[in-house]
Each structure stands twice: as C-alpha cells, then as structure tokens.
ROTI-808376 format. One line per 2 residues: their letters; for each residue x, z, y of N, C-alpha, C, O. Coordinates in pm, whole numbers, plus 50000, padded with zeros to 5 digits. Last residue first. Example, Ala and Ser with C-alpha at 12.3 -4.5 7.8 and 13.67 -1.06 7.14 Angstrom:
2
SA	51285:50708:49775:51367:50714:49894:51290:50787:50003:51341:50804:50114; 51319:50780:49431:51230:50780:49550:51320:50780:49670:51424:50846:49668 $
This chain:
185
VV	80694:38702:43309:80635:38817:43347:80702:38937:43383:80637:39036:43417; 80760:38395:43249:80824:38504:43274:80746:38614:43345:80742:38597:43467 $
DG	80679:38158:43024:80625:38237:43143:80700:38375:43139:80700:38451:43042; 80853:38047:42855:80796:37960:42969:80758:38065:43055:80806:38063:43169 $
EG	81054:38014:42577:81003:38114:42667:80995:38031:42787:81087:37959:42827; 80972:37829:42277:81033:37873:42378:80993:37965:42475:80878:38006:42457 $
WT	80770:37742:42103:80821:37634:42181:80938:37679:42274:80999:37596:42342; 80704:37919:41881:80749:37791:41866:80788:37700:41948:80835:37593:41910 $
AT	80658:38164:42047:80732:38154:41950:80783:38038:41873:80887:38046:41808; 80437:38092:42227:80577:38100:42273:80681:38096:42153:80783:38028:42164 $
DD	80221:37816:42104:80260:37960:42074:80402:37953:42127:80480:37861:42102; 80155:37554:42319:80189:37604:42194:80201:37763:42214:80192:37820:42323 $
EQ	80101:37473:42574:79994:37539:42505:80045:37611:42378:79990:37712:42335; 80332:37349:42640:80311:37441:42699:80215:37535:42642:80231:37656:42652 $
RR	80502:37185:42380:80411:37183:42459:80387:37308:42508:80415:37399:42429; 80729:37004:42188:80679:37133:42231:80586:37095:42343:80592:36984:42395 $
PP	80619:36741:41965:80709:36764:42065:80638:36910:42109:80522:36937:42079; 80595:36798:41589:80540:36736:41722:80627:36782:41846:80712:36867:41820 $
LG	80815:36667:41327:80728:36783:41414:80682:36734:41557:80734:36642:41621; 80918:36446:41211:80779:36465:41200:80718:36586:41290:80599:36598:41318 $
SL	81177:36402:41267:81150:36495:41149:80988:36506:41124:80941:36567:41028; 81189:36264:41514:81244:36209:41372:81189:36283:41258:81158:36222:41156 $
RR	81089:36512:41693:81022:36390:41658:81064:36302:41527:80978:36272:41444; 81313:36672:41647:81162:36724:41623:81082:36585:41595:81024:36560:41489 $
LI	81540:36517:41730:81516:36561:41613:81367:36612:41553:81323:36592:41440; 81444:36490:42029:81461:36379:41938:81451:36409:41777:81376:36344:41703 $
DE	81448:36755:42095:81324:36668:42109:81330:36547:42024:81235:36508:41957; 81716:36838:42056:81611:36902:41987:81487:36806:41983:81431:36781:41876 $
LY	81837:36629:42231:81861:36617:42114:81761:36705:42014:81726:36656:41907; 81739:36744:42477:81713:36620:42398:81740:36589:42275:81662:36519:42211 $
AL	81873:37002:42473:81722:36987:42488:81653:36851:42424:81554:36843:42351; 82146:36928:42489:82112:36988:42383:81930:36979:42379:81873:36947:42275 $
VL	82129:36797:42748:82165:36716:42618:82128:36792:42512:82068:36729:42424; 82054:37044:42917:81971:36918:42877:82007:36816:42764:81920:36760:42698 $
ML	82279:37194:42887:82168:37248:42845:82047:37134:42795:81979:37130:42693; 82455:37010:43013:82472:37046:42891:82339:37086:42812:82298:37034:42708 $
FG	82341:37023:43271:82329:36879:43202:82371:36906:43061:82325:36826:42979; 82383:37292:43351:82257:37225:43344:82258:37123:43281:82157:37112:43211 $
VP	82687:37259:43338:82599:37361:43252:82471:37322:43235:82429:37310:43120; 82757:37086:43513:82783:37051:43391:82707:37152:43308:82663:37111:43200 $
MI	82622:37221:43748:82601:37078:43715:82640:37050:43570:82557:36989:43502; 82716:37474:43805:82562:37461:43726:82547:37318:43717:82438:37286:43669 $
VQ	82930:37454:43951:82943:37490:43813:82816:37485:43748:82815:37494:43625; 82923:37397:44234:82921:37312:44112:82914:37333:43986:82892:37241:43907 $
PL	82937:37650:44367:82804:37578:44368:82827:37460:44264:82723:37430:44205; 83218:37682:44286:83134:37772:44278:82991:37710:44268:82931:37719:44160 $
YL	83372:37438:44352:83364:37471:44222:83269:37587:44179:83237:37598:44060; 83412:37484:44645:83305:37376:44565:83271:37403:44436:83153:37397:44400 $
PT	83449:37773:44829:83516:37687:44713:83415:37611:44626:83344:37670:44545; 83321:37750:45149:83303:37776:45014:83383:37701:44905:83380:37578:44896 $
QS	83362:37746:45440:83450:37715:45360:83459:37747:45207:83564:37767:45146; 83174:37805:45628:83194:37919:45516:83303:37871:45439:83349:37954:45360 $
PQ	83132:37572:45807:83226:37697:45841:83243:37788:45735:83340:37862:45750; 83191:37278:45571:83127:37367:45660:83169:37490:45693:83251:37538:45614 $
IS	83361:37161:45400:83407:37140:45517:83311:37200:45618:83334:37185:45738; 83447:37367:45098:83349:37296:45173:83391:37249:45302:83491:37313:45331 $
KT	83740:37267:44909:83634:37393:44971:83537:37284:45085:83558:37171:45130; 83916:37262:44617:83837:37186:44727:83748:37284:44780:83689:37369:44713 $
GF	84136:37303:44440:84089:37418:44522:83998:37367:44620:83998:37433:44724; 84213:37138:44228:84261:37102:44360:84206:37210:44457:84244:37193:44572 $
LW	84059:37244:43989:84211:37205:43999:84253:37215:44140:84332:37305:44170; 83783:37254:44096:83847:37384:44038:84038:37345:44061:84117:37407:44131 $
SL	83729:37007:44123:83704:37075:44240:83811:37201:44230:83891:37240:44315; 83780:36902:43905:83871:36841:44005:83886:36938:44121:83984:36959:44192 $
HF	83550:37039:43754:83706:37040:43721:83804:36981:43825:83919:37025:43821; 83346:36896:43908:83359:37042:43855:83521:37085:43859:83586:37145:43944 $
TQ	83383:36627:43833:83372:36683:43961:83381:36823:43974:83436:36861:44077; 83376:36627:43547:83505:36596:43601:83502:36624:43756:83610:36646:43811 $
WC	83124:36723:43470:83227:36809:43439:83349:36763:43516:83428:36850:43553; 82972:36505:43612:82968:36651:43671:83070:36735:43623:83119:36818:43700 $
SW	83045:36324:43429:83066:36295:43554:83086:36410:43640:83179:36425:43720; 82939:36432:43163:83094:36393:43180:83129:36370:43324:83247:36395:43352 $
LL	82658:36464:43247:82750:36587:43212:82908:36553:43211:82992:36634:43251; 82597:36189:43303:82583:36294:43402:82654:36424:43373:82704:36489:43465 $
IL	82634:36119:43032:82686:36043:43130:82696:36124:43257:82805:36127:43315; 82428:36275:42893:82566:36266:42858:82662:36223:42979:82758:36294:43013 $
ST	82186:36205:43041:82254:36331:43050:82382:36340:43011:82459:36406:43081; 82156:35927:42949:82165:35946:43107:82243:36104:43130:82333:36123:43212 $
GL	82106:35982:42660:82243:35887:42740:82261:35919:42843:82377:35949:42871; 81902:36135:42686:82002:36187:42626:82136:36134:42675:82236:36195:42714 $
GL	81699:35948:42776:81748:36077:42858:81880:36140:42802:81959:36193:42881; 81708:35752:42574:81758:35730:42718:81788:35845:42806:81877:35847:42891 $
VG	81616:35932:42356:81737:35870:42361:81800:35809:42489:81921:35811:42510; 81350:35978:42452:81456:36091:42447:81594:36031:42429:81687:36084:42489 $
AV	81237:35752:42473:81263:35791:42594:81367:35917:42587:81443:35952:42677; 81250:35701:42198:81324:35617:42281:81342:35673:42420:81446:35651:42482 $
IG	81083:35898:42127:81227:35890:42056:81307:35799:42175:81411:35836:42228; 80826:35822:42232:80913:35967:42275:81054:35949:42221:81143:35998:42290 $
MA	80773:35583:42119:80818:35595:42252:80868:35720:42283:80959:35726:42365; 80737:35720:41839:80857:35621:41864:80885:35593:42011:81002:35578:42044 $
SR	80492:35858:41919:80622:35935:41861:80763:35846:41883:80868:35890:41931; 80327:35663:41993:80375:35788:42083:80509:35871:42033:80597:35927:42097 $
LR	80232:35447:41863:80366:35458:41906:80407:35558:41984:80515:35551:42043; 79989:35542:41786:80066:35528:41676:80187:35516:41726:80276:35565:41656 $
PL	79822:35488:42032:79868:35640:41980:79973:35652:41847:80027:35758:41815; 79796:35299:42262:79858:35281:42107:79934:35429:42059:80052:35465:42054 $
RD	79685:35392:42487:79618:35272:42425:79671:35240:42277:79610:35174:42193; 79843:35593:42566:79708:35615:42538:79643:35505:42461:79554:35528:42379 $
II	80087:35460:42608:80068:35556:42482:79936:35578:42453:79899:35584:42336; 80037:35294:42830:80052:35235:42693:80040:35339:42595:79981:35309:42491 $
LT	79972:35479:43038:79905:35386:43030:79907:35301:42873:79807:35257:42816; 80095:35736:43109:80055:35717:42978:79954:35592:42948:79871:35595:42856 $
IT	80393:35870:43250:80291:35756:43249:80232:35702:43126:80297:35634:43046; 80457:36170:43300:80457:36073:43188:80341:35959:43217:80219:35974:43204 $
LY	80631:36451:43411:80562:36328:43432:80561:36233:43360:80673:36187:43339; 80736:36717:43216:80763:36584:43289:80644:36502:43305:80563:36488:43213 $
SD	80689:36903:43000:80586:36897:43131:80632:36815:43227:80577:36826:43337; 80773:37005:42785:80673:36855:42774:80604:36846:42905:80492:36797:42925 $
SR	80888:37202:42745:80777:37255:42759:80675:37109:42766:80552:37101:42756; 81172:37110:42782:81125:37174:42667:80981:37192:42612:80948:37197:42493 $
LL	81172:36997:42997:81169:36908:42914:81127:36991:42776:81062:36943:42683; 81135:37242:43187:81032:37103:43195:81040:37048:43055:80937:37046:42987 $
HV	81360:37375:43096:81222:37423:43065:81126:37329:43078:81036:37321:42994; 81565:37219:43176:81564:37222:43058:81401:37284:43004:81342:37248:42903 $
AG	81520:37208:43468:81513:37073:43408:81496:37115:43262:81409:37049:43206; 81560:37465:43598:81448:37441:43552:81407:37301:43482:81293:37277:43444 $
LL	81834:37442:43664:81812:37544:43586:81644:37521:43535:81614:37567:43425; 81850:37207:43832:81918:37198:43713:81883:37316:43613:81898:37297:43492 $
VL	81682:37308:44061:81631:37175:43978:81716:37185:43865:81646:37168:43765; 81821:37544:44140:81683:37530:44101:81651:37423:44028:81587:37442:43925 $
WS	82087:37396:44216:82066:37526:44103:81935:37524:44038:81920:37507:43917; 82016:37250:44434:82055:37190:44327:82033:37301:44190:81969:37276:44088 $
YA	81908:37450:44614:81811:37357:44541:81860:37270:44433:81785:37218:44351; 82146:37609:44649:82036:37654:44589:81925:37574:44507:81870:37598:44399 $
YG	82268:37400:44791:82332:37451:44672:82228:37505:44584:82214:37467:44468; 82097:37390:45025:82153:37268:44933:82184:37325:44810:82113:37290:44715 $
GY	82140:37668:45121:81997:37605:45084:82013:37492:44995:81947:37490:44891; 82381:37671:45198:82340:37741:45100:82218:37723:45032:82192:37754:44916 $
ED	82383:37474:45426:82471:37460:45321:82408:37529:45196:82384:37461:45096; 82191:37608:45586:82165:37482:45545:82252:37444:45433:82200:37381:45340 $
AI	82307:37866:45634:82148:37861:45557:82143:37720:45513:82092:37701:45402; 82531:37933:45771:82537:37905:45594:82407:37868:45549:82392:37840:45430 $
LT	82502:38029:46004:82599:37912:45990:82585:37894:45844:82661:37805:45806; 82302:38212:46075:82393:38252:45988:82504:38129:45954:82591:38153:45870 $
SF	82285:38251:46437:82259:38164:46314:82337:38219:46216:82440:38276:46251; 82097:38421:46700:82200:38387:46616:82161:38299:46515:82044:38266:46494 $
GL	81855:38513:46843:81945:38413:46912:82093:38386:46845:82188:38343:46910; 81655:38661:46745:81776:38732:46792:81877:38642:46859:81971:38687:46924 $
FY	81421:38491:46717:81405:38615:46777:81537:38677:46810:81536:38752:46909; 81536:38235:46597:81413:38230:46716:81397:38360:46767:81350:38357:46881 $
RG	81750:38289:46448:81749:38178:46543:81657:38207:46659:81685:38206:46779; 81678:38500:46272:81786:38502:46360:81792:38398:46467:81842:38428:46576 $
AV	81450:38402:46145:81433:38509:46234:81534:38520:46334:81510:38542:46453; 81576:38193:46008:81461:38166:46106:81446:38266:46229:81435:38244:46349 $
EV	81758:38324:45851:81796:38228:45946:81687:38189:46047:81716:38155:46162; 81600:38486:45695:81685:38566:45787:81728:38441:45905:81728:38464:46026 $
NT	81457:38272:45555:81390:38370:45663:81466:38452:45771:81429:38481:45885; 81653:38182:45404:81586:38081:45495:81504:38178:45597:81494:38149:45716 $
LV	81755:38401:45249:81841:38347:45343:81775:38261:45449:81819:38257:45564; 81507:38461:45104:81562:38567:45201:81639:38489:45302:81610:38497:45422 $
LL	81479:38217:44970:81374:38269:45047:81406:38367:45131:81343:38374:45237; 81716:38221:44820:81695:38109:44915:81574:38156:45005:81581:38124:45123 $
AL	81669:38442:44653:81774:38456:44749:81761:38336:44856:81794:38358:44972; 81447:38341:44511:81445:38471:44598:81543:38471:44690:81514:38497:44807 $
LV	81578:38140:44379:81464:38119:44478:81448:38234:44547:81431:38217:44668; 81753:38283:44227:81810:38184:44328:81691:38173:44428:81708:38194:44548 $
VI	81592:38453:44059:81679:38507:44159:81716:38409:44270:81714:38442:44389; 81469:38214:43940:81382:38310:43982:81483:38387:44096:81452:38380:44215 $
AL	81670:38122:43781:81644:38030:43889:81528:38128:43981:81512:38096:44099; 81755:38321:43612:81828:38290:43712:81779:38209:43817:81828:38214:43930 $
AI	81505:38287:43455:81526:38433:43511:81653:38399:43635:81640:38453:43745; 81562:38036:43334:81431:38081:43402:81460:38194:43489:81430:38181:43608 $
AA	81798:38088:43193:81794:37972:43306:81655:38002:43392:81655:37988:43514; 81714:38268:43007:81805:38310:43130:81808:38211:43244:81817:38241:43363 $
RE	81540:38086:42868:81508:38230:42925:81590:38251:43057:81549:38253:43174; 81710:37879:42787:81597:37875:42858:81553:37981:42936:81531:37971:43056 $
LP	81858:38053:42606:81949:37988:42719:81828:37946:42834:81845:37973:42953; 81708:38157:42412:81771:38245:42507:81822:38154:42646:81819:38192:42763 $
RL	81639:37886:42314:81540:37973:42355:81609:38062:42457:81579:38052:42576; 81857:37729:42196:81792:37681:42345:81720:37784:42401:81723:37795:42524 $
VA	81878:37823:41956:81996:37837:42054:81915:37823:42193:81918:37909:42281; 81640:37756:41839:81675:37901:41854:81793:37899:41941:81801:38001:42010 $
GL	81666:37464:41854:81557:37544:41929:81581:37703:41953:81551:37764:42055; 81848:37439:41695:81866:37393:41823:81785:37453:41927:81813:37482:42043 $
GM	81715:37478:41469:81842:37563:41480:81867:37553:41631:81905:37654:41690; 81505:37309:41461:81485:37432:41468:81623:37535:41500:81617:37648:41548 $
AL	81681:37079:41404:81598:37082:41520:81556:37219:41554:81568:37253:41672; 81779:37138:41156:81875:37104:41284:81781:37130:41400:81817:37208:41488 $
RR	81550:37142:40999:81631:37261:41013:81726:37242:41146:81740:37333:41228; 81480:36868:41048:81388:36985:41077:81470:37101:41113:81469:37154:41224 $
LA	81667:36751:40895:81655:36718:41036:81561:36815:41119:81572:36832:41241; 81667:36831:40648:81786:36847:40724:81752:36851:40873:81795:36932:40955 $
GT	81408:36723:40596:81409:36869:40579:81560:36903:40655:81564:37007:40721; 81467:36458:40595:81363:36515:40692:81401:36643:40696:81431:36686:40807 $
M	81632:36425:40378:81675:36421:40512:81609:36464:40606:81666:36511:40705 $
C-alpha cells in the first residue's frame, strides 16, 4: 500500500512540476505588467493630467492572479506560515498534524474550486462584463480562480500522499529535482 501511495505522490509531483514552473513564469509576467500599468497611471496622473481608467480594476485582477499563481509554489515548497508551538513540542505528531492540515486545505480548496468554477462558468454563459469603464468580460480575469484552486487541490493531494507514504514534505532546501521548480533564473 505504501509503495502505491509513494508512486501516486511521485506521479502527482511529476504533473505539478511543469504546472508550478508555468505558474511562476506567468506570475512574473503579471507582476511586470502590474508594475508598468501602475507607473503609467502614476506618471499620467501627476505629470500629464490623464488617467488610464483601468489601473485600479486591472491592478485588482493582477493581484488575484499573483496570489493564485503563487499559492501552488508556496504549498509545494512548504513555505506557508506555520504556528509551530505544538509541533515543536511533539515532533512525533508532525506528520499526523501535516495530514490533518492537508485534508483541511484540500477540503477548502475543493469547495473554492467548485464555487469559483460556478462563478467563472456563469460569467462566461451570461457574458457578464465589468461595471468599470473598461467593460471587461469578467470570465477573462476569473479564469485563474478555478485553475489556481485545481492546482492547489493537486498539490494538497500530493502533500497528503507524501506524508501517508512516509515521504517528507517538500522543502525549499531540497534538491530541485525532488521538490519542483522554485527558482526562476
């Protein structure tokens, strides 16, 4: 049983590795676009007397994309903030508590995946547009929500399977071949 769980965890890792790499690369592009948009808005307002009329709206979209694109990397590199008061005092419970936390994260991510899919799908179906001057079709910025939560669901499954099979959780210090792509050079 442990061997099958281990193979499944490693298989999920192999699927997540290129997804994580792509998410990080896309997050870099989104962050650079946000930087350019913000600077154009500031320079336009203060020096040229005009506004793009989209900076606030698109800045919010970009922030959502950054959070959801970065979440899978944070989980896979075990970089989320952890309150270690109990774990440090009871090291034998570390794995069990990690499994419980993983199951809670998986359940939350599944609920959010379903809810975000419904939101995205309805926006697509009804052609819902932003009330801002851009009139952006809302399915475009919303597409990241189900995609991001699907990646999180897979990452939580991988983490749970790793812990159940006796493999340690992934860490930033681990060899990049074993934990995924973290550093984009």
